[in-house]
Wavefront OBJ file of the C-alpha trace (Angstrom):
o trace
v -18.813 -1.606 32.044
v -17.274 1.634 32.270
v -16.122 2.822 35.583
v -17.626 5.918 37.613
v -15.781 9.150 36.266
v -14.300 7.613 33.191
v -15.318 8.889 29.357
v -15.428 6.751 26.498
v -12.371 8.517 25.080
v -10.717 6.579 27.936
v -12.410 3.501 27.178
v -10.448 -0.176 26.858
v -11.163 -1.350 23.479
v -10.727 -4.852 22.788
v -8.790 -6.567 19.821
v -11.986 -7.053 17.555
v -13.025 -3.683 18.377
v -9.814 -1.808 17.601
v -9.669 -3.947 14.310
v -12.704 -2.815 13.122
v -12.060 1.005 14.112
v -8.913 0.461 11.818
v -10.382 -1.244 9.150
v -13.497 1.453 8.794
v -10.888 4.442 8.841
v -9.160 2.733 6.328
v -12.105 2.146 4.462
v -13.219 6.083 4.928
v -9.423 7.176 3.517
v -10.343 5.153 0.149
v -12.922 7.272 -0.834
v -11.360 10.416 -0.341
v -10.794 12.582 -3.582
v -7.077 13.691 -4.685
v -6.425 16.297 -2.935
v -5.132 19.555 -5.431
v -2.430 20.421 -2.769
v -0.999 16.545 -2.689
v 1.811 17.891 -4.720
v 3.152 19.801 -2.031
v 1.951 17.806 1.246
v 3.428 14.761 -0.161
v 6.559 15.807 -2.176
v 4.965 14.918 -5.155
v 7.828 13.142 -7.175
v 6.385 13.860 -10.779
v 5.730 17.551 -9.670
v 8.759 18.984 -11.949
v 8.393 16.269 -14.852
v 6.749 17.353 -17.780
v 3.418 15.886 -19.022
v 3.902 14.029 -22.336
v 1.370 14.461 -25.192
v -0.031 10.325 -24.891
v -2.327 8.512 -27.240
v -5.629 7.508 -26.395
v -3.765 3.976 -26.139
v -1.157 5.001 -23.993
v -3.076 7.303 -21.750
v -5.178 4.049 -20.953
v -2.393 2.123 -20.613
v -0.889 4.303 -18.076
v -3.556 4.642 -16.227
v -4.306 1.027 -15.729
v -0.575 0.587 -14.349
v -1.162 3.602 -12.004
v -4.225 1.948 -10.894
v -2.735 -1.205 -9.929
v 0.014 0.675 -8.496
v -2.623 2.356 -6.189
v -4.553 -0.675 -5.253
v -1.389 -1.721 -4.337
v -0.785 0.961 -2.109
v -4.358 0.436 -0.655
v -3.219 -3.365 0.012
v 0.069 -1.904 1.475
v -1.593 0.290 4.180
v -3.926 -2.625 4.999
v -1.207 -5.116 5.124
v 0.785 -2.714 7.587
v -2.214 -1.953 9.492
v -3.328 -5.766 10.544
v 0.075 -6.663 10.969
v 1.115 -3.547 13.790
v -2.692 -4.468 15.329
v -1.392 -8.037 16.110
v 2.404 -7.177 16.642
v 3.960 -8.439 19.911
v 7.271 -6.103 19.907
v 6.484 -2.705 20.498
v 9.022 -2.046 18.246
v 8.591 -3.706 15.898
v 4.671 -2.169 15.695
v 5.993 1.101 15.695
v 8.117 -0.031 12.828
v 5.300 -1.251 10.813
v 3.129 1.962 11.498
v 5.951 4.303 10.343
v 6.277 2.393 6.997
v 2.411 2.480 6.769
v 2.621 6.300 6.859
v 5.525 6.402 4.314
v 3.270 3.899 2.321
v 0.277 6.577 2.256
v 2.278 9.192 0.646
v 2.704 6.336 -2.243
v -1.305 6.273 -2.307
v -1.465 10.063 -2.775
v 0.951 10.046 -5.738
v -0.612 7.156 -7.259
v -4.354 8.921 -6.968
v -2.741 12.245 -7.978
v -1.522 10.473 -11.142
v -4.566 8.958 -11.824
v -6.256 12.335 -11.729
v -4.275 13.742 -14.452
v -4.908 10.908 -16.661
v -8.263 11.757 -16.296
v -8.881 8.408 -14.239
v -10.146 6.893 -10.917
v -8.798 4.237 -8.834
v -9.970 0.623 -8.547
v -13.700 0.426 -7.962
v -12.765 -2.724 -6.102
v -10.237 -0.983 -3.721
v -13.009 -1.696 -0.846
v -12.032 -5.431 -1.696
v -8.348 -4.725 -1.727
v -8.462 -3.048 1.872
v -10.353 -5.516 3.499
v -8.749 -8.615 2.145
v -5.281 -7.563 3.143
v -6.268 -6.268 6.401
v -7.242 -9.945 7.123
v -3.888 -11.455 5.645
v -1.861 -8.984 7.222
v -3.753 -9.761 10.845
v -2.987 -13.704 10.163
v 0.952 -12.452 9.145
v 1.427 -10.919 12.355
v -0.564 -13.885 14.950
v 2.281 -16.346 13.419
v 4.882 -14.200 15.262
v 6.692 -11.066 14.730
v 9.629 -12.711 12.707
v 7.371 -14.206 10.361
v 5.337 -10.836 10.522
v 8.394 -8.944 9.522
v 9.730 -11.620 6.718
v 6.343 -11.021 5.468
v 7.009 -7.350 4.952
v 10.329 -8.262 3.557
v 8.725 -10.389 0.756
v 5.870 -8.378 0.048
v 8.211 -5.563 -0.543
v 10.547 -7.432 -2.784
v 7.826 -8.629 -5.331
v 6.614 -5.093 -5.126
v 9.825 -3.918 -6.309
v 9.916 -6.688 -9.196
v 6.554 -5.605 -10.230
v 7.504 -1.653 -10.471
v 10.390 -2.590 -12.426
v 7.823 -4.330 -14.933
v 6.059 -0.991 -14.943
v 8.740 0.773 -15.737
v 9.400 -1.223 -18.278
v 6.142 -1.263 -19.797
v 5.239 2.206 -19.468
v 5.178 4.785 -22.618
v 8.815 5.624 -22.770
v 7.424 9.611 -23.280
v 5.336 9.485 -19.547
v 8.101 11.001 -17.345
v 5.414 11.893 -14.682
v 4.024 8.590 -13.776
v 7.870 7.206 -14.357
v 8.999 9.664 -11.937
v 6.398 8.269 -9.241
v 6.909 4.683 -9.809
v 11.015 5.053 -9.765
v 10.463 7.250 -6.421
v 8.074 4.219 -4.986
v 10.463 1.702 -6.001
v 13.315 2.990 -4.051
v 10.888 3.416 -0.985
v 9.677 -0.333 -1.455
v 13.075 -1.702 -1.480
v 14.134 0.061 1.663
v 11.388 -1.133 3.552
v 11.970 -4.397 2.529
v 15.889 -4.022 3.893
v 15.067 -2.584 6.952
v 12.806 -5.686 7.498
v 15.608 -7.768 7.118
v 17.525 -5.796 9.592
v 15.129 -5.975 12.162
v 15.123 -10.027 12.096
v 12.584 -10.942 9.297
v 12.713 -14.760 8.926
v 12.217 -15.779 4.948
v 9.286 -17.261 4.338
v 8.590 -20.791 2.916
v 8.329 -21.632 -0.986
v 4.692 -22.233 -0.865
v 4.018 -18.780 0.683
v 5.799 -16.982 -1.618
v 4.129 -18.334 -4.250
v 0.687 -18.043 -2.843
v 1.885 -14.546 -2.247
v 2.355 -14.130 -5.609
v -1.051 -15.505 -7.229
v -2.887 -13.259 -4.951
v -1.090 -10.509 -6.513
v -1.676 -11.507 -10.005
v -5.540 -11.505 -9.137
v -5.039 -8.271 -7.989
v -3.293 -6.855 -11.201
v -5.528 -8.254 -13.035
v -8.858 -6.954 -11.760
v -7.289 -3.335 -10.644
v -5.869 -2.940 -14.257
v -9.313 -2.848 -15.894
v -11.891 -1.994 -13.153
l 1 2 3 4 5 6 7 8 9 10 11 12 13 14 15 16 17 18 19 20 21 22 23 24 25 26 27 28 29 30 31 32 33 34 35 36 37 38 39 40 41 42 43 44 45 46 47 48 49 50 51 52 53 54 55 56 57 58 59 60 61 62 63 64 65 66 67 68 69 70 71 72 73 74 75 76 77 78 79 80 81 82 83 84 85 86 87 88 89 90 91 92 93 94 95 96 97 98 99 100 101 102 103 104 105 106 107 108 109 110 111 112 113 114 115 116 117 118 119 120 121 122 123 124 125 126 127 128 129 130 131 132 133 134 135 136 137 138 139 140 141 142 143 144 145 146 147 148 149 150 151 152 153 154 155 156 157 158 159 160 161 162 163 164 165 166 167 168 169 170 171 172 173 174 175 176 177 178 179 180 181 182 183 184 185 186 187 188 189 190 191 192 193 194 195 196 197 198 199 200 201 202 203 204 205 206 207 208 209 210 211 212 213 214 215 216 217 218 219 220 221 222 223 224
Protein backbone atom coordinates (compact mmCIF):
# COMPACT_ATOMS: atom_id res chain seq x y z
CA UNK A 1 0.00 0.00 0.00
CA UNK A 2 1.24 3.48 -0.85
CA UNK A 3 1.68 5.88 2.06
CA UNK A 4 -0.56 9.00 2.14
CA UNK A 5 1.06 11.92 0.36
CA UNK A 6 3.54 9.76 -1.56
CA UNK A 7 3.63 9.60 -5.36
CA UNK A 8 4.03 6.67 -7.68
CA UNK A 9 7.49 7.99 -8.58
CA UNK A 10 8.48 7.41 -4.93
CA UNK A 11 7.12 3.90 -4.80
CA UNK A 12 9.44 1.17 -3.53
CA UNK A 13 9.60 -1.49 -6.23
CA UNK A 14 10.31 -5.12 -5.46
CA UNK A 15 13.24 -6.93 -7.06
CA UNK A 16 10.84 -8.65 -9.44
CA UNK A 17 9.31 -5.31 -10.41
CA UNK A 18 12.74 -3.83 -11.16
CA UNK A 19 13.72 -6.89 -13.18
CA UNK A 20 10.58 -6.65 -15.32
CA UNK A 21 11.08 -2.91 -15.81
CA UNK A 22 14.68 -3.42 -16.97
CA UNK A 23 13.64 -6.27 -19.25
CA UNK A 24 10.84 -4.20 -20.78
CA UNK A 25 13.14 -1.20 -21.26
CA UNK A 26 15.77 -3.34 -22.95
CA UNK A 27 13.33 -5.05 -25.29
CA UNK A 28 11.90 -1.68 -26.33
CA UNK A 29 15.40 -0.39 -27.05
CA UNK A 30 16.01 -3.30 -29.44
CA UNK A 31 13.34 -2.01 -31.77
CA UNK A 32 14.82 1.45 -32.23
CA UNK A 33 16.03 2.06 -35.80
CA UNK A 34 19.58 3.12 -36.52
CA UNK A 35 19.84 6.87 -35.98
CA UNK A 36 21.19 8.97 -38.81
CA UNK A 37 23.31 10.91 -36.30
CA UNK A 38 24.72 7.84 -34.56
CA UNK A 39 28.18 8.53 -36.07
CA UNK A 40 28.57 11.66 -33.97
CA UNK A 41 26.62 10.42 -30.97
CA UNK A 42 28.62 7.25 -30.38
CA UNK A 43 32.01 8.18 -31.90
CA UNK A 44 31.48 5.78 -34.80
CA UNK A 45 34.89 4.14 -35.46
CA UNK A 46 34.20 3.70 -39.19
CA UNK A 47 33.31 7.34 -39.83
CA UNK A 48 36.54 8.08 -41.72
CA UNK A 49 37.08 4.63 -43.29
CA UNK A 50 36.34 4.23 -47.01
CA UNK A 51 33.44 2.08 -48.16
CA UNK A 52 34.70 -0.88 -50.20
CA UNK A 53 33.09 -2.22 -53.36
CA UNK A 54 32.04 -5.64 -52.10
CA UNK A 55 30.64 -8.49 -54.13
CA UNK A 56 27.17 -9.65 -53.18
CA UNK A 57 28.65 -12.67 -51.40
CA UNK A 58 31.13 -10.52 -49.49
CA UNK A 59 28.42 -8.05 -48.52
CA UNK A 60 26.14 -10.77 -47.22
CA UNK A 61 28.98 -12.41 -45.29
CA UNK A 62 30.09 -9.11 -43.73
CA UNK A 63 26.48 -8.38 -42.79
CA UNK A 64 26.11 -11.83 -41.25
CA UNK A 65 29.18 -11.27 -39.09
CA UNK A 66 28.00 -7.80 -38.04
CA UNK A 67 24.59 -9.27 -37.22
CA UNK A 68 26.33 -11.75 -34.93
CA UNK A 69 28.24 -8.88 -33.32
CA UNK A 70 25.02 -6.92 -32.85
CA UNK A 71 23.40 -9.96 -31.23
CA UNK A 72 26.43 -10.25 -28.96
CA UNK A 73 26.00 -6.64 -27.88
CA UNK A 74 22.28 -7.22 -27.26
CA UNK A 75 23.32 -10.10 -25.01
CA UNK A 76 25.98 -7.97 -23.31
CA UNK A 77 23.38 -5.32 -22.44
CA UNK A 78 21.14 -7.96 -20.93
CA UNK A 79 23.94 -9.75 -19.07
CA UNK A 80 25.25 -6.59 -17.44
CA UNK A 81 21.77 -5.38 -16.51
CA UNK A 82 20.83 -8.75 -15.05
CA UNK A 83 24.08 -8.91 -13.10
CA UNK A 84 23.78 -5.33 -11.82
CA UNK A 85 20.24 -6.00 -10.64
CA UNK A 86 21.39 -8.58 -8.07
CA UNK A 87 24.93 -7.34 -7.29
CA UNK A 88 25.43 -6.89 -3.55
CA UNK A 89 28.36 -4.45 -3.56
CA UNK A 90 27.34 -0.95 -4.77
CA UNK A 91 30.78 -0.48 -6.34
CA UNK A 92 30.43 -3.63 -8.42
CA UNK A 93 26.88 -2.64 -9.37
CA UNK A 94 28.17 0.71 -10.61
CA UNK A 95 31.04 -1.02 -12.46
CA UNK A 96 28.52 -3.21 -14.29
CA UNK A 97 26.26 -0.31 -15.17
CA UNK A 98 29.18 1.70 -16.52
CA UNK A 99 30.28 -1.23 -18.68
CA UNK A 100 26.71 -1.65 -19.95
CA UNK A 101 26.66 2.03 -20.97
CA UNK A 102 29.89 1.58 -22.94
CA UNK A 103 28.54 -1.57 -24.56
CA UNK A 104 25.53 0.45 -25.69
CA UNK A 105 27.84 2.36 -28.04
CA UNK A 106 28.94 -0.97 -29.55
CA UNK A 107 25.31 -1.88 -30.13
CA UNK A 108 24.78 1.36 -32.07
CA UNK A 109 27.98 0.88 -34.09
CA UNK A 110 26.90 -2.61 -35.18
CA UNK A 111 23.39 -1.44 -36.00
CA UNK A 112 24.79 1.44 -38.07
CA UNK A 113 27.15 -0.83 -39.98
CA UNK A 114 24.31 -3.26 -40.71
CA UNK A 115 22.27 -0.32 -42.00
CA UNK A 116 25.15 0.65 -44.32
CA UNK A 117 25.31 -2.94 -45.61
CA UNK A 118 21.58 -2.91 -46.32
CA UNK A 119 20.74 -5.48 -43.66
CA UNK A 120 18.82 -5.58 -40.37
CA UNK A 121 19.68 -6.96 -36.91
CA UNK A 122 18.77 -10.51 -35.98
CA UNK A 123 15.05 -11.16 -35.77
CA UNK A 124 15.83 -13.29 -32.72
CA UNK A 125 17.15 -10.30 -30.73
CA UNK A 126 14.34 -10.44 -28.12
CA UNK A 127 15.27 -14.08 -27.46
CA UNK A 128 18.97 -13.21 -27.07
CA UNK A 129 18.09 -10.39 -24.68
CA UNK A 130 15.65 -12.31 -22.47
CA UNK A 131 17.89 -15.37 -22.21
CA UNK A 132 21.00 -13.35 -21.44
CA UNK A 133 19.20 -11.27 -18.81
CA UNK A 134 18.24 -14.47 -16.98
CA UNK A 135 21.80 -15.83 -17.25
CA UNK A 136 23.24 -12.55 -15.95
CA UNK A 137 20.91 -12.50 -12.96
CA UNK A 138 21.75 -16.13 -12.18
CA UNK A 139 25.47 -15.34 -12.32
CA UNK A 140 25.00 -12.38 -10.01
CA UNK A 141 23.05 -14.39 -7.45
CA UNK A 142 26.08 -16.68 -7.05
CA UNK A 143 28.01 -13.78 -5.49
CA UNK A 144 29.89 -10.65 -6.51
CA UNK A 145 33.26 -12.29 -7.17
CA UNK A 146 31.59 -14.94 -9.33
CA UNK A 147 29.69 -12.13 -10.98
CA UNK A 148 32.96 -10.45 -11.94
CA UNK A 149 34.42 -13.80 -12.98
CA UNK A 150 31.54 -14.22 -15.40
CA UNK A 151 32.29 -10.79 -16.87
CA UNK A 152 35.98 -11.59 -17.25
CA UNK A 153 35.35 -14.91 -18.99
CA UNK A 154 32.60 -13.47 -21.20
CA UNK A 155 34.88 -10.68 -22.39
CA UNK A 156 37.77 -13.07 -22.97
CA UNK A 157 35.59 -15.24 -25.19
CA UNK A 158 34.24 -12.17 -26.99
CA UNK A 159 37.79 -11.01 -27.80
CA UNK A 160 38.51 -14.44 -29.31
CA UNK A 161 35.31 -14.26 -31.33
CA UNK A 162 36.18 -10.76 -32.63
CA UNK A 163 39.64 -11.98 -33.61
CA UNK A 164 37.94 -14.70 -35.67
CA UNK A 165 35.79 -12.07 -37.38
CA UNK A 166 38.82 -9.95 -38.24
CA UNK A 167 40.25 -13.00 -39.98
CA UNK A 168 36.98 -13.72 -41.80
CA UNK A 169 35.79 -10.27 -42.93
CA UNK A 170 36.42 -9.33 -46.57
CA UNK A 171 39.97 -7.88 -46.70
CA UNK A 172 38.80 -4.60 -48.24
CA UNK A 173 35.93 -4.01 -45.79
CA UNK A 174 37.70 -1.29 -43.81
CA UNK A 175 34.51 0.05 -42.24
CA UNK A 176 33.47 -3.24 -40.66
CA UNK A 177 37.06 -3.85 -39.55
CA UNK A 178 37.25 -0.45 -37.85
CA UNK A 179 34.11 -1.24 -35.84
CA UNK A 180 35.31 -4.71 -34.82
CA UNK A 181 38.78 -3.50 -33.84
CA UNK A 182 37.35 -0.72 -31.64
CA UNK A 183 34.99 -3.18 -29.98
CA UNK A 184 37.83 -5.61 -29.35
CA UNK A 185 39.86 -2.97 -27.51
CA UNK A 186 36.94 -2.09 -25.26
CA UNK A 187 36.03 -5.72 -24.54
CA UNK A 188 39.61 -6.56 -23.55
CA UNK A 189 39.63 -3.59 -21.18
CA UNK A 190 36.33 -4.63 -19.59
CA UNK A 191 37.74 -8.09 -18.92
CA UNK A 192 40.93 -6.64 -17.39
CA UNK A 193 38.88 -4.31 -15.19
CA UNK A 194 36.76 -7.19 -13.92
CA UNK A 195 39.90 -9.18 -13.08
CA UNK A 196 41.40 -6.21 -11.25
CA UNK A 197 38.18 -5.78 -9.27
CA UNK A 198 38.50 -9.28 -7.79
CA UNK A 199 36.97 -11.68 -10.32
CA UNK A 200 36.98 -15.35 -9.32
CA UNK A 201 37.97 -17.71 -12.18
CA UNK A 202 35.04 -19.80 -13.38
CA UNK A 203 35.13 -23.63 -13.35
CA UNK A 204 35.94 -25.31 -16.67
CA UNK A 205 32.42 -26.79 -17.13
CA UNK A 206 30.90 -23.30 -16.83
CA UNK A 207 33.33 -21.90 -19.40
CA UNK A 208 32.52 -24.77 -21.76
CA UNK A 209 28.78 -24.18 -21.33
CA UNK A 210 29.25 -20.48 -22.09
CA UNK A 211 31.01 -21.40 -25.34
CA UNK A 212 28.19 -23.73 -26.39
CA UNK A 213 25.55 -21.09 -25.70
CA UNK A 214 27.58 -18.56 -27.70
CA UNK A 215 27.82 -20.99 -30.63
CA UNK A 216 24.03 -21.35 -30.73
CA UNK A 217 23.65 -17.57 -30.76
CA UNK A 218 26.24 -17.14 -33.53
CA UNK A 219 24.57 -19.79 -35.68
CA UNK A 220 21.11 -18.24 -35.29
CA UNK A 221 22.13 -14.59 -35.57
CA UNK A 222 24.24 -15.07 -38.72
CA UNK A 223 21.26 -16.52 -40.58
CA UNK A 224 18.26 -14.84 -39.00
